[in-house]
The first five atom37 places (N, CA, C, CB, O) and aatype in JSON, in Angstrom:
{
  "aatype": [20, 20, 20, 20, 20, 20, 20, 20, 20, 20, 20, 20, 20, 20, 20, 20, 20, 20, 20, 20, 20, 20, 20, 20, 20, 20, 20, 20, 20, 20, 20, 20, 20, 20, 20, 20, 20, 20, 20, 20, 20, 20, 20, 20, 20, 20, 20, 20, 20, 20, 20, 20, 20, 20, 20, 20, 20, 20, 20, 20, 20, 20, 20, 20, 20, 20, 20, 20, 20, 20, 20, 20, 20, 20, 20, 20, 20, 20, 20, 20, 20, 20, 20, 20, 20, 20, 20],
  "atom_mask": [
    [1, 1, 1, 1, 1],
    [1, 1, 1, 1, 1],
    [1, 1, 1, 1, 1],
    [1, 1, 1, 1, 1],
    [1, 1, 1, 1, 1],
    [1, 1, 1, 1, 1],
    [1, 1, 1, 1, 1],
    [1, 1, 1, 1, 1],
    [1, 1, 1, 1, 1],
    [1, 1, 1, 1, 1],
    [1, 1, 1, 1, 1],
    [1, 1, 1, 1, 1],
    [1, 1, 1, 1, 1],
    [1, 1, 1, 1, 1],
    [1, 1, 1, 1, 1],
    [1, 1, 1, 1, 1],
    [1, 1, 1, 1, 1],
    [1, 1, 1, 1, 1],
    [1, 1, 1, 1, 1],
    [1, 1, 1, 1, 1],
    [1, 1, 1, 1, 1],
    [1, 1, 1, 1, 1],
    [1, 1, 1, 1, 1],
    [1, 1, 1, 1, 1],
    [1, 1, 1, 1, 1],
    [1, 1, 1, 1, 1],
    [1, 1, 1, 1, 1],
    [1, 1, 1, 1, 1],
    [1, 1, 1, 1, 1],
    [1, 1, 1, 1, 1],
    [1, 1, 1, 1, 1],
    [1, 1, 1, 1, 1],
    [1, 1, 1, 1, 1],
    [1, 1, 1, 1, 1],
    [1, 1, 1, 1, 1],
    [1, 1, 1, 1, 1],
    [1, 1, 1, 1, 1],
    [1, 1, 1, 1, 1],
    [1, 1, 1, 1, 1],
    [1, 1, 1, 1, 1],
    [1, 1, 1, 1, 1],
    [1, 1, 1, 1, 1],
    [1, 1, 1, 1, 1],
    [1, 1, 1, 1, 1],
    [1, 1, 1, 1, 1],
    [1, 1, 1, 1, 1],
    [1, 1, 1, 1, 1],
    [1, 1, 1, 1, 1],
    [1, 1, 1, 1, 1],
    [1, 1, 1, 1, 1],
    [1, 1, 1, 1, 1],
    [1, 1, 1, 1, 1],
    [1, 1, 1, 1, 1],
    [1, 1, 1, 1, 1],
    [1, 1, 1, 1, 1],
    [1, 1, 1, 1, 1],
    [1, 1, 1, 1, 1],
    [1, 1, 1, 1, 1],
    [1, 1, 1, 1, 1],
    [1, 1, 1, 1, 1],
    [1, 1, 1, 1, 1],
    [1, 1, 1, 1, 1],
    [1, 1, 1, 1, 1],
    [1, 1, 1, 1, 1],
    [1, 1, 1, 1, 1],
    [1, 1, 1, 1, 1],
    [1, 1, 1, 1, 1],
    [1, 1, 1, 1, 1],
    [1, 1, 1, 1, 1],
    [1, 1, 1, 1, 1],
    [1, 1, 1, 1, 1],
    [1, 1, 1, 1, 1],
    [1, 1, 1, 1, 1],
    [1, 1, 1, 1, 1],
    [1, 1, 1, 1, 1],
    [1, 1, 1, 1, 1],
    [1, 1, 1, 1, 1],
    [1, 1, 1, 1, 1],
    [1, 1, 1, 1, 1],
    [1, 1, 1, 1, 1],
    [1, 1, 1, 1, 1],
    [1, 1, 1, 1, 1],
    [1, 1, 1, 1, 1],
    [1, 1, 1, 1, 1],
    [1, 1, 1, 1, 1],
    [1, 1, 1, 1, 1],
    [1, 1, 1, 1, 1]
  ],
  "atom_positions": [
    [[95.8, 66.07, 98.44], [96.45, 67.44, 98.35], [96.97, 67.81, 99.61], [95.51, 68.51, 97.9], [96.2, 67.77, 100.57]],
    [[98.22, 68.18, 99.79], [98.77, 68.58, 101.07], [98.67, 70.05, 101.25], [100.19, 68.13, 101.2], [98.97, 70.77, 100.3]],
    [[98.29, 70.56, 102.38], [98.26, 71.98, 102.78], [99.63, 72.77, 102.56], [97.88, 72.03, 104.28], [100.73, 72.39, 102.96]],
    [[99.39, 73.8, 101.94], [100.84, 74.8, 101.77], [100.72, 75.69, 102.93], [100.95, 75.86, 100.23], [99.66, 76.19, 103.31]],
    [[102.02, 75.88, 103.56], [102.13, 76.8, 104.66], [101.85, 78.25, 104.05], [103.59, 76.69, 105.37], [102.03, 78.55, 102.87]],
    [[101.39, 79.08, 105.02], [101.24, 80.27, 104.62], [102.6, 81.25, 104.95], [99.97, 80.71, 105.23], [103.33, 81.09, 105.94]],
    [[102.78, 82.26, 103.94], [103.96, 82.88, 103.98], [104.07, 83.83, 104.93], [104.26, 83.36, 102.88], [105.17, 84.13, 105.4]],
    [[102.82, 84.48, 105.35], [102.81, 85.55, 106.15], [101.92, 85.15, 107.31], [102.36, 86.77, 105.42], [101.17, 84.18, 107.27]],
    [[102.06, 86.02, 108.44], [101.23, 85.78, 109.52], [100.31, 86.69, 109.85], [101.88, 85.57, 110.52], [100.39, 87.8, 109.33]],
    [[99.33, 86.42, 110.75], [98.32, 87.4, 111.14], [98.91, 88.52, 111.82], [97.3, 86.82, 111.99], [99.72, 88.25, 112.71]],
    [[98.66, 89.71, 111.57], [99.21, 90.9, 112.21], [100.31, 91.52, 111.46], [99.68, 90.6, 113.54], [100.78, 92.62, 111.77]],
    [[100.72, 90.81, 110.49], [101.72, 91.37, 109.52], [101.22, 92.55, 108.76], [102.13, 90.32, 108.53], [100.03, 92.57, 108.42]],
    [[102.04, 93.54, 108.47], [101.66, 94.68, 107.49], [102.16, 94.49, 106.35], [102.03, 95.96, 107.83], [103.39, 94.5, 106.24]],
    [[101.37, 94.3, 105.28], [101.67, 94.02, 103.95], [101.21, 95.03, 102.91], [101.14, 92.76, 103.66], [100.27, 95.79, 103.15]],
    [[101.87, 95.05, 101.75], [101.43, 95.94, 100.59], [101.26, 95.17, 99.45], [102.39, 97.04, 100.27], [102.06, 94.28, 99.17]],
    [[100.26, 95.45, 98.73], [100.02, 94.75, 97.36], [100.81, 95.44, 96.36], [98.51, 94.74, 96.89], [100.77, 96.67, 96.29]],
    [[101.48, 94.78, 95.62], [102.57, 95.33, 94.63], [101.81, 95.97, 93.42], [103.62, 94.08, 94.06], [102.34, 96.85, 92.74]],
    [[100.52, 95.49, 93.17], [99.94, 96.06, 91.92], [99.05, 97.34, 92.32], [99.03, 94.92, 91.15], [99.13, 98.31, 91.57]],
    [[98.28, 97.4, 93.36], [97.55, 98.5, 93.66], [98.2, 99.36, 94.68], [96.28, 98.11, 94.06], [97.82, 100.53, 94.7]],
    [[99.08, 99.01, 95.5], [99.68, 99.81, 96.5], [98.91, 99.81, 97.75], [99.84, 101.15, 96.04], [99.25, 100.57, 98.66]],
    [[97.86, 98.99, 97.88], [97.03, 98.88, 98.94], [97.97, 98.38, 100.24], [95.81, 97.88, 98.53], [98.76, 97.45, 100.11]],
    [[97.81, 99.06, 101.44], [98.51, 98.49, 102.45], [97.76, 98.28, 103.69], [99.61, 99.24, 102.68], [96.97, 99.12, 104.12]],
    [[98.02, 97.05, 104.32], [97.21, 96.89, 105.58], [97.69, 95.69, 106.41], [95.7, 96.71, 105.23], [98.62, 94.93, 106.11]],
    [[96.96, 95.63, 107.44], [97.39, 94.53, 108.51], [96.54, 93.26, 108.06], [97.02, 95.0, 110.23], [95.37, 93.34, 107.69]],
    [[97.29, 92.08, 108.12], [96.57, 90.75, 107.66], [95.66, 90.6, 108.94], [97.67, 89.3, 107.35], [96.2, 90.56, 110.04]],
    [[94.3, 90.51, 108.81], [93.41, 90.04, 109.69], [92.78, 88.76, 109.46], [92.53, 90.91, 109.83], [92.18, 88.25, 110.41]],
    [[92.82, 88.1, 108.21], [92.48, 86.79, 107.98], [93.26, 86.37, 106.87], [91.07, 86.6, 107.77], [93.93, 87.17, 106.22]],
    [[93.21, 85.01, 106.59], [93.88, 84.36, 105.55], [93.12, 83.06, 105.16], [95.3, 84.09, 105.96], [92.45, 82.39, 105.94]],
    [[93.31, 82.81, 103.9], [92.52, 81.53, 103.4], [93.3, 80.72, 102.43], [91.16, 81.9, 102.7], [94.11, 81.25, 101.67]],
    [[93.05, 79.42, 102.45], [93.78, 78.56, 101.36], [92.55, 78.04, 100.69], [94.87, 77.29, 101.96], [91.59, 77.58, 101.31]],
    [[92.63, 78.13, 99.4], [91.61, 77.73, 98.38], [91.86, 76.35, 97.7], [91.54, 78.8, 97.29], [93.02, 75.94, 97.62]],
    [[90.96, 75.72, 97.27], [91.06, 74.37, 96.87], [92.23, 74.2, 95.9], [89.77, 73.91, 96.25], [92.85, 73.14, 95.95]],
    [[92.6, 75.2, 94.99], [93.68, 75.22, 94.07], [94.96, 75.55, 94.75], [93.41, 76.16, 92.99], [95.91, 75.88, 94.03]],
    [[95.11, 75.5, 96.02], [96.36, 75.83, 96.72], [96.8, 77.2, 96.59], [97.42, 74.99, 96.27], [98.0, 77.47, 96.74]],
    [[95.97, 78.09, 96.33], [96.13, 79.67, 96.3], [95.82, 80.24, 97.66], [95.11, 80.39, 95.2], [94.68, 80.21, 98.13]],
    [[96.81, 80.74, 98.27], [96.69, 81.34, 99.69], [96.28, 82.77, 99.37], [98.12, 81.26, 100.63], [96.87, 83.34, 98.45]],
    [[95.31, 83.41, 100.07], [94.88, 84.76, 99.95], [94.91, 85.39, 101.36], [93.46, 84.82, 99.3], [94.86, 84.66, 102.35]],
    [[94.99, 86.69, 101.46], [95.09, 87.32, 102.7], [94.08, 88.54, 102.84], [96.51, 87.76, 102.88], [94.0, 89.35, 101.91]],
    [[93.44, 88.66, 103.77], [92.58, 89.92, 103.94], [93.2, 91.05, 104.7], [91.31, 89.58, 104.65], [93.46, 90.86, 105.89]],
    [[93.44, 92.1, 104.19], [94.28, 93.28, 104.64], [93.31, 94.32, 104.96], [95.33, 93.79, 103.53], [92.53, 94.73, 104.09]],
    [[93.29, 94.88, 106.36], [92.63, 95.87, 106.86], [93.46, 97.22, 106.84], [92.21, 95.47, 108.15], [94.53, 97.19, 107.44]],
    [[93.16, 98.19, 106.33], [93.93, 99.29, 105.95], [93.99, 100.0, 107.42], [93.23, 100.2, 104.65], [93.05, 99.78, 108.19]],
    [[95.08, 100.86, 107.82], [95.03, 101.51, 108.93], [94.68, 103.04, 108.83], [96.2, 101.29, 109.52], [94.59, 103.8, 109.8]],
    [[94.51, 103.33, 107.63], [94.02, 104.68, 107.3], [92.61, 104.74, 107.29], [94.49, 105.14, 106.03], [91.96, 103.71, 107.1]],
    [[91.99, 106.01, 107.5], [90.6, 106.39, 107.57], [90.32, 107.2, 106.34], [90.27, 107.18, 108.85], [91.17, 107.94, 105.85]],
    [[89.04, 107.04, 105.83], [88.66, 107.97, 104.9], [87.17, 108.51, 105.28], [88.74, 107.31, 103.47], [86.17, 107.79, 105.36]],
    [[87.21, 109.77, 105.49], [86.08, 110.51, 106.13], [85.77, 110.04, 107.46], [84.85, 110.43, 105.34], [84.59, 109.95, 107.79]],
    [[86.74, 109.72, 108.29], [86.68, 109.23, 109.75], [86.1, 107.96, 109.93], [85.92, 110.12, 110.61], [85.52, 107.65, 110.96]],
    [[86.27, 107.04, 108.76], [85.72, 105.71, 108.66], [86.8, 104.81, 108.17], [84.49, 105.67, 107.74], [87.57, 105.27, 107.32]],
    [[87.0, 103.43, 108.63], [87.86, 102.63, 108.12], [87.56, 102.36, 106.81], [87.98, 101.57, 108.82], [86.4, 102.4, 106.41]],
    [[88.61, 102.05, 106.01], [88.47, 101.53, 104.55], [88.01, 100.07, 104.74], [89.93, 101.62, 103.64], [88.29, 99.39, 105.73]],
    [[87.28, 99.64, 103.66], [86.98, 98.26, 103.7], [88.0, 97.3, 103.49], [86.06, 98.02, 102.85], [88.97, 97.66, 102.82]],
    [[87.97, 95.98, 103.99], [89.08, 95.15, 103.97], [88.97, 94.65, 102.46], [89.05, 93.99, 105.15], [87.96, 94.43, 101.8]],
    [[90.41, 94.5, 102.09], [90.51, 93.92, 100.67], [91.31, 92.56, 100.77], [91.29, 95.0, 99.61], [92.07, 92.36, 101.72]],
    [[91.14, 91.69, 99.82], [91.78, 90.43, 99.64], [92.89, 90.38, 98.63], [90.8, 89.47, 99.29], [92.77, 91.09, 97.63]],
    [[93.89, 89.67, 98.78], [94.97, 89.77, 97.72], [95.59, 88.35, 97.85], [96.11, 91.07, 97.97], [95.69, 87.79, 98.94]],
    [[96.04, 87.76, 96.57], [96.87, 86.63, 96.5], [98.17, 86.82, 96.98], [96.96, 86.18, 95.25], [98.74, 87.91, 96.94]],
    [[98.75, 85.62, 97.54], [100.05, 85.67, 98.4], [101.12, 86.22, 97.48], [100.51, 84.16, 99.01], [101.84, 87.12, 97.9]],
    [[101.26, 85.73, 96.24], [102.51, 86.21, 95.35], [102.52, 87.61, 95.15], [102.55, 85.59, 93.95], [103.62, 88.09, 94.87]],
    [[101.45, 88.46, 95.24], [101.43, 89.84, 94.86], [101.69, 90.71, 96.29], [99.94, 90.2, 94.09], [101.53, 91.93, 96.29]],
    [[102.04, 90.11, 97.29], [102.21, 90.76, 98.65], [103.64, 90.86, 98.95], [101.51, 89.97, 99.8], [104.46, 89.99, 98.65]],
    [[103.93, 92.07, 99.61], [105.33, 92.2, 100.06], [105.3, 92.73, 101.74], [106.15, 93.37, 98.98], [104.46, 93.59, 102.0]],
    [[105.92, 92.38, 102.54], [106.02, 92.94, 103.82], [106.54, 94.33, 103.96], [106.78, 92.13, 104.57], [107.5, 94.75, 103.32]],
    [[105.78, 95.08, 104.9], [106.28, 96.61, 104.92], [106.38, 96.97, 106.38], [105.22, 97.72, 104.12], [106.92, 98.03, 106.67]],
    [[105.91, 96.18, 107.33], [105.94, 96.59, 108.54], [106.09, 95.25, 109.54], [104.7, 97.48, 108.75], [106.02, 94.12, 109.06]],
    [[106.27, 95.48, 110.81], [106.42, 94.59, 111.88], [105.0, 94.07, 112.08], [107.05, 95.26, 113.15], [103.98, 94.64, 111.68]],
    [[105.05, 92.81, 112.83], [103.79, 92.2, 113.27], [103.33, 92.99, 114.4], [103.92, 90.72, 113.65], [104.07, 93.3, 115.33]],
    [[102.1, 93.32, 114.3], [101.41, 94.18, 115.36], [100.42, 93.36, 116.26], [100.59, 95.37, 114.66], [99.86, 93.9, 117.21]],
    [[100.21, 91.96, 115.93], [99.65, 91.08, 116.74], [100.16, 90.6, 117.83], [99.4, 90.25, 116.19], [101.29, 90.12, 117.81]],
    [[99.43, 90.66, 118.96], [99.87, 90.13, 120.28], [98.86, 89.06, 120.94], [100.04, 91.35, 121.26], [97.74, 89.35, 121.36]],
    [[99.37, 87.93, 120.95], [98.41, 86.82, 121.41], [97.87, 87.09, 122.83], [99.13, 85.4, 121.41], [98.59, 87.29, 123.8]],
    [[96.52, 87.06, 122.82], [96.04, 87.38, 124.02], [95.01, 86.23, 124.43], [95.45, 88.79, 123.97], [94.14, 85.86, 123.64]],
    [[95.13, 85.75, 125.54], [94.21, 84.54, 126.07], [93.09, 85.09, 126.95], [95.08, 83.42, 126.98], [93.21, 86.09, 127.65]],
    [[91.82, 84.22, 126.84], [90.86, 84.72, 127.62], [90.07, 85.85, 127.22], [91.36, 84.97, 128.68], [89.49, 86.59, 128.02]],
    [[90.06, 85.98, 125.78], [89.06, 86.99, 125.18], [87.78, 86.47, 125.02], [89.47, 87.49, 123.86], [87.57, 85.25, 125.01]],
    [[86.93, 87.3, 124.89], [85.47, 87.01, 124.44], [84.75, 86.78, 125.78], [85.31, 85.65, 123.38], [85.27, 87.05, 126.86]],
    [[83.51, 86.25, 125.63], [82.67, 85.9, 126.68], [82.87, 84.53, 127.26], [81.37, 86.05, 126.25], [83.77, 83.8, 126.85]],
    [[81.99, 84.17, 128.25], [82.07, 82.86, 128.69], [81.59, 81.83, 127.71], [81.35, 82.75, 129.88], [80.66, 82.05, 126.94]],
    [[82.31, 80.64, 127.76], [81.8, 79.7, 126.68], [81.2, 78.52, 127.5], [83.02, 79.2, 125.61], [81.65, 78.19, 128.59]],
    [[80.06, 77.86, 126.85], [79.52, 76.69, 127.45], [80.22, 75.65, 126.86], [78.07, 76.52, 127.31], [80.65, 75.76, 125.71]],
    [[80.42, 74.41, 127.67], [81.09, 73.23, 127.06], [80.05, 72.59, 126.15], [81.63, 72.19, 128.17], [78.85, 72.64, 126.42]],
    [[80.59, 71.94, 124.97], [79.84, 71.2, 124.0], [79.69, 69.84, 124.57], [80.52, 71.17, 122.61], [80.66, 69.1, 124.72]],
    [[78.39, 69.47, 124.92], [78.3, 68.13, 125.59], [77.68, 67.17, 124.5], [77.37, 68.19, 127.0], [77.65, 66.0, 124.86]],
    [[77.22, 67.41, 123.32], [76.86, 66.72, 122.22], [77.24, 67.15, 120.87], [75.65, 66.62, 122.26], [77.22, 68.37, 120.67]],
    [[77.58, 66.37, 119.93], [77.9, 66.78, 118.66], [76.76, 66.17, 117.62], [79.4, 66.28, 118.33], [76.04, 65.24, 117.96]],
    [[76.68, 66.72, 116.5], [75.69, 66.02, 115.56], [76.35, 65.05, 114.68], [74.95, 67.02, 114.68], [75.96, 64.93, 113.52]],
    [[77.44, 64.25, 115.18], [78.07, 63.19, 114.4], [77.66, 61.97, 115.09], [79.63, 63.31, 114.29], [78.04, 60.87, 114.68]]
  ]
}
């Protein structure tokens, strides 16, 4: 089975055609049945708290905004090199 390319990129702002939920793509996954899904994080707040991330199938999504993701290098803490693997 060959992998299928993702239609949308991380950072894209998408809207679900069925529920109307809108958010930024913060994760995406490809399932064994070749179904691509996207995790959307809403930019809206409810009672001063972020809404929970929701996941949607690729065919139900449409782009509504520009990509807000900016590649940043050197984030996170220091990493130690892997000297041995369990293989």
